[in-house]
N, C-alpha and C positions, 0 to 999 in steps of 0.2 A: 433571439440571442444578439448579444452586443460584444464587440471586439475592443480590448483594450491593448494600447501598445506601450510597452515601457522600455526605458533605456536603462542598460547596465553598465557599470563600470568594473572591469574584471582583470586580472593579471597582476603580475608583481615581479619587478627587477630585482633579481637576487643579488646581483653585483652592486648596484646603487642602494638596495634597500629601500625601494620607493615602489609605490603602486603604479601599475601602467595605465594610463588613462585611455582605455579604449572604449568606445560605446557600441552598444548592440541594441537594437530594437526587438523586442518579443511581442507577438500579438497572441492574446487569451481571449477565447470565447467564453462568455459569461451570461447567464441569464438576465433578461430585462430586470426582473424583480429583485434579484441579489444585488445587482449593480445600483439600482435605486436605492436600496437600503444602505449599501456602502456608502454611497454619496451623502445620503442624508446623515449618517453617522459622523462621516468625516467633517461634513460641514458643522454640525452641532459640537463636535470636540475641537474645531479650528486647526484641523490637520489637513493635508493633501490625501487624495485618493491614493496616490502612489505610496504615501508612508503607511497608511492602513493596510493596503495590498501587501506591502513588504513585511509589515509587523504579522500579518495573519500567515503568511508563507513560512516565516522564521518559525512561529509557533507550531505549525504542522510538521515542519520538518523535524524539529527539535522532539516533538512527541512521538512521531513514527521512528525516529533514530533510536529513541531511548526503549522501544519495545523490544523485547526478546522474541526472537522468531519461534514459533509454536513447535514444540519438539513433543511427537507422540512418544508414549511410554510404550514399552512392550507389554503385550498382554499373554499371560500365561495362565495355564489351569493346571491343578493338581491331578495327576492321573498316571495311567501307565501306558500312554500312547495308544495306538490304534487297537481295536479288538482283532482277534485272530482271523476273523473272517475278511477283514479290510487291510491285513498287514501286507499283502502282494497284491492288492488291488490297484487299478489305475485311477487317476484322479476323476476321470468321467463316471466310473462306477461309484466311487464315494459320493460324488455329487449327486448322482441321479438317487442312490439311496436315501440321501437326507432331504430329497423332495417327494419321495414316495408317499407319505401320508399327508401331503399336501395337496394332492389331486394332480399333479403336472405329470 
């Protein structure tokens, strides 16, 4: 593993309508092979490793932000409810009956 440190500028002065220039370093642990590939690509394209990393993070954030959260659909069956023998049964009795033919 290799650690990359990056400096970030963040903040905004709403009164002056100007960005606040505050720097913060962040360290990211990244595998040696991924870092090597990233450095080679950045070098081949004439860009910095920082700009390549920021571009990748922006794309990942945009992609994940655009995904809709999974929402399970309700599952229903057409029927008339429980059979008479189970209408007043406990959940344990219903569960045990469902496993009777399975050798449990």
